[in-house]
Structure formats: structure tokens, C-alpha cells
C-alpha positions in Angstrom: 149.4 -61.3 139.2 152.2 -58.7 138.8 153.1 -57.9 135.2 156.8 -57.8 134.4 158.3 -54.3 134.4 160.1 -52.9 131.4 163.8 -53.8 131.4 163.2 -56.8 133.7 165.4 -59.7 132.6 162.5 -62.0 133.1 160.6 -60.2 130.5 163.1 -61.1 127.6 162.0 -64.1 125.5 164.4 -67.2 125.7 167.3 -67.1 123.1 167.1 -69.8 120.4 169.7 -72.7 120.9 172.7 -72.1 118.7 173.6 -75.0 116.3 177.2 -75.7 115.2 178.1 -74.2 111.8 178.2 -76.7 109.0 180.9 -74.8 107.3 183.1 -74.9 110.5 182.5 -78.7 110.7 183.7 -79.2 107.1 186.8 -77.0 107.7 187.8 -79.1 110.7 187.3 -82.3 108.9 189.4 -81.1 106.0 192.1 -80.0 108.3 192.2 -83.3 110.1 192.4 -85.2 106.8 195.4 -83.1 105.7 197.2 -83.6 109.0 196.6 -87.4 108.8 197.8 -87.5 105.2 201.0 -85.6 106.0 201.8 -88.0 108.9 201.2 -91.0 106.6 203.4 -89.6 103.9 206.2 -88.8 106.3 206.1 -92.3 107.9 206.2 -93.9 104.5 209.1 -91.8 103.4 211.1 -92.9 106.5 210.2 -96.5 106.1 211.4 -96.5 102.4 214.6 -94.7 103.5 215.4 -97.3 106.1 214.7 -100.2 103.6 216.8 -98.6 101.0 219.8 -98.2 103.4 219.5 -101.8 104.4 219.5 -103.0 100.7 222.6 -100.9 100.0 224.3 -102.3 103.0 224.0 -106.0 102.1 224.5 -107.3 98.6 222.7 -110.5 97.5 224.8 -113.6 98.3 224.4 -114.8 94.7 225.7 -111.7 93.1 229.1 -112.1 91.6 231.6 -109.3 91.6 232.4 -107.7 88.3 236.0 -106.9 87.4 235.1 -103.2 86.8 233.6 -103.0 90.4 236.0 -105.1 92.3 239.1 -102.9 91.7 237.5 -100.1 93.6 239.3 -101.5 96.7 242.1 -103.0 94.7 245.2 -104.5 96.3 248.6 -104.5 94.7 249.5 -108.0 93.6 252.7 -107.1 91.7 254.9 -108.7 94.3 252.5 -111.7 94.9 253.6 -115.1 93.8 250.0 -116.2 93.2 246.4 -115.0 92.9 243.3 -117.1 93.5 239.5 -117.2 93.9 237.2 -119.4 95.9 234.0 -119.7 94.0 230.8 -119.7 96.0 232.5 -118.0 98.9 235.2 -115.3 98.8 234.8 -114.4 95.1 236.6 -111.1 95.1 239.7 -109.4 96.4 242.3 -112.1 95.9 243.6 -111.1 92.5 241.4 -113.3 90.3 237.8 -112.6 89.2 235.2 -114.9 87.8 233.0 -113.5 84.9 229.6 -115.3 84.9 227.7 -113.0 82.5 228.7 -114.5 79.1 226.0 -116.5 77.4 228.3 -119.6 77.1 229.6 -119.1 80.6 226.6 -118.7 82.9 227.2 -120.2 86.3 225.3 -120.3 89.7 226.4 -120.7 93.3 225.9 -124.3 94.3 227.0 -127.0 96.8 228.7 -130.3 95.8 229.5 -132.9 98.4 229.3 -130.3 101.3 231.4 -127.6 99.6 230.3 -124.3 98.3 231.2 -123.8 94.6 229.9 -122.7 91.3 228.3 -124.9 88.6 227.6 -124.3 85.0 224.0 -123.2 84.3 223.7 -124.1 80.6 221.7 -126.5 78.5 223.5 -129.7 77.4 223.7 -128.2 73.9 223.3 -124.5 73.2 221.2 -123.2 70.3 224.5 -122.4 68.4 225.4 -126.1 68.6 228.4 -125.6 70.9 228.6 -128.7 73.1 231.0 -126.9 75.6 230.5 -124.6 78.6 233.0 -122.2 80.0 234.3 -120.6 83.2 235.8 -117.2 82.4 238.4 -115.5 84.6 240.1 -112.1 84.7 243.5 -111.5 86.3 244.2 -108.4 88.4 246.2 -105.9 86.3 248.9 -105.4 89.0 249.7 -109.2 88.9 250.1 -109.0 85.1 252.5 -106.0 85.3 255.3 -108.3 86.3 256.5 -111.3 84.4 253.5 -113.5 84.2 253.8 -115.4 80.9 255.0 -118.5 82.7 252.4 -119.7 85.2 250.7 -122.8 86.7 246.9 -122.9 86.9 245.4 -125.2 89.5 241.7 -126.0 89.4 239.8 -127.7 92.2 236.7 -129.3 90.6 234.0 -131.9 91.5 234.3 -134.9 89.1 230.6 -135.7 88.7 230.1 -136.5 85.0 232.2 -138.1 82.3 233.7 -135.6 79.9 236.7 -133.4 79.4 238.2 -130.3 81.1 240.7 -128.0 79.4 242.2 -124.5 79.8 242.2 -121.9 77.0 244.3 -118.8 77.4 245.3 -115.6 75.7 248.8 -116.5 74.3 251.7 -114.2 73.5 252.4 -114.6 69.8 253.7 -112.3 67.0 250.5 -112.6 64.8 247.4 -112.6 67.0 244.5 -114.6 65.8 241.3 -116.2 67.1 243.3 -119.4 67.6 246.0 -117.6 69.7 243.4 -116.0 72.0 242.0 -119.4 72.9 245.3 -121.4 73.0 245.3 -124.7 74.9 248.5 -125.5 76.9 248.0 -129.3 76.8 245.5 -132.0 75.9 242.2 -131.9 77.8 241.8 -133.8 81.0 239.4 -136.8 80.9 236.7 -136.7 83.6 235.6 -140.2 84.7 232.7 -139.2 87.0 234.3 -140.4 90.2 232.0 -138.2 92.4 235.1 -136.8 94.2 236.8 -133.4 94.5 240.0 -133.4 92.5 242.7 -131.0 91.3 243.8 -130.4 87.7 247.1 -128.6 86.9 248.0 -126.8 83.7 251.3 -125.2 82.9 251.5 -122.1 80.6 254.7 -120.8 79.2 253.6 -118.1 76.7 250.7 -116.3 78.4 249.8 -112.8 77.3 246.7 -112.4 79.4 245.6 -109.2 77.7 241.9 -109.6 78.3 241.2 -110.6 74.7 238.6 -113.4 75.4 234.9 -113.0 75.8 233.9 -110.5 78.5 237.5 -109.2 78.7 238.7 -112.4 80.3 242.3 -113.6 80.3 241.6 -117.4 80.3 238.7 -119.8 80.5 238.0 -123.4 81.5 236.4 -125.4 78.7 234.0 -128.1 79.9 232.4 -130.7 77.7 229.6 -131.5 78.2 228.8 -128.3 80.1 228.4 -129.9 83.5 231.0 -129.2 86.1 231.4 -127.7 89.6 234.5 -125.6 90.4 235.5 -124.4 93.8 239.0 -122.9 93.6 241.3 -121.6 90.9 244.8 -120.5 91.6 247.5 -119.0 89.3 251.1 -119.2 90.5 254.2 -117.7 88.8 256.8 -120.2 87.6 260.3 -119.8 86.2 260.5 -119.3 82.5 262.2 -122.1 80.7 
């Protein structure tokens, strides 16, 4: 048998099988983890951005417009003969705003006999002992710039419970007082619980409407007991007597 010659490839012993480096394996795993984490963070960021943009684009249906916000796109009502508000529907932009943040004037959007409206959301008797509830309203400043001391206030309400409904307004007097800020133009209207939509009309001849009532409101509806649904309120200029 011939012996292998020196330098003959066949004479070299077989090379040992190379195994993957454990360090390289750990490095690749770490790199993969970092890449996956970066992709997840980026995806989460874009999802949150999309959701945020949607939330900003659509305001909750139950949110009522505040006077300080609603005038951002204000109209000029100085030449208008009337201003109004439809509660539960178009609650902003028509010259009259409802303030529903006062403790004695909390209201919620509701439906009464098929019509969207707002109802008082108060206990029958408050902790202070006041048996009344209130709907507060703020008049657009441009409407008040012109002669507005003589007006007619129309209230469309759902007559569900027996009680009384009155208007209290900020009156124009020489010596202002708590009484003049909450002046009543006439006796309260008796509610007989007829379960029908009705309209009450009040005439004011000495309105100041200087935002002196709670929440900066110009007038309010006083309801006793505090159970009433109101759909529309309209103020119309009238000739001074």
C-alpha cells in the first residue's frame, strides 16, 4: 500500500466542523428585538394620532356649547329682530346660548313626546332647600348692543307635571340689587300636567341683560318643582311703550 507523499492533500487531517458563534446569535436576536420594538412603537403612535384626530373632529352630542366658546364663529345679530335656541338640537349659533353648568341649573338632552329637548337634572329638593330648578340663558352681545330692553320671550315646553313656570331677568334700574337681577315680568304660569307641548309668552319692558345672573346669564326660567322639558326659547324685540 502506497504511503501518502508529503504535501498531498489527502494527507491532511479533516478540519473540525465549525459551530455558529453564540455571541453572534445573541447579537442577531437583540437586533431583531430592537427592530420589532421600533415597528410596534411607530404603529402605536400612528394609531393614537388617528384616534386623536377623530376625537377632535367630532364633539360629543351631549356637549353643550359654552358662551365663551360659541362666539369664536360669531354672527352679527345687531340688525336681527330676534334670537333663539333649539335645545337638544341646534344649541349654538342663533344668538342665544343655554348655560347648563350651574348647580341649580343642570340639564340633560332628552326626548319628550318625540321631540328632542332638554330636561332638568336635579333632585326634587336641593340640599340648600331651594324647591326650584332653573334654565339659564345668555344673549349674544351684538343683539344687546341695540335697543333690547323691551322684548318678548317665548318658551316652548312640555307640560308634564303640575307646577309653575316663570322668567327672571336682569332688569334696568337705578339702584341694582339681588332683587333687580332676578326680576319677574309677571306672575308665574301654572302648569297643569296636560302632557302636551305648549308655548308660554312673557313681555319684558325694562331689560338690562348685563350678564349679572349665575354663570354670567342674562335671564333664567324658574321651574317649581324642578321637573320640566324645554325645546325652544326665542327673544323678539318689541316697541318700547
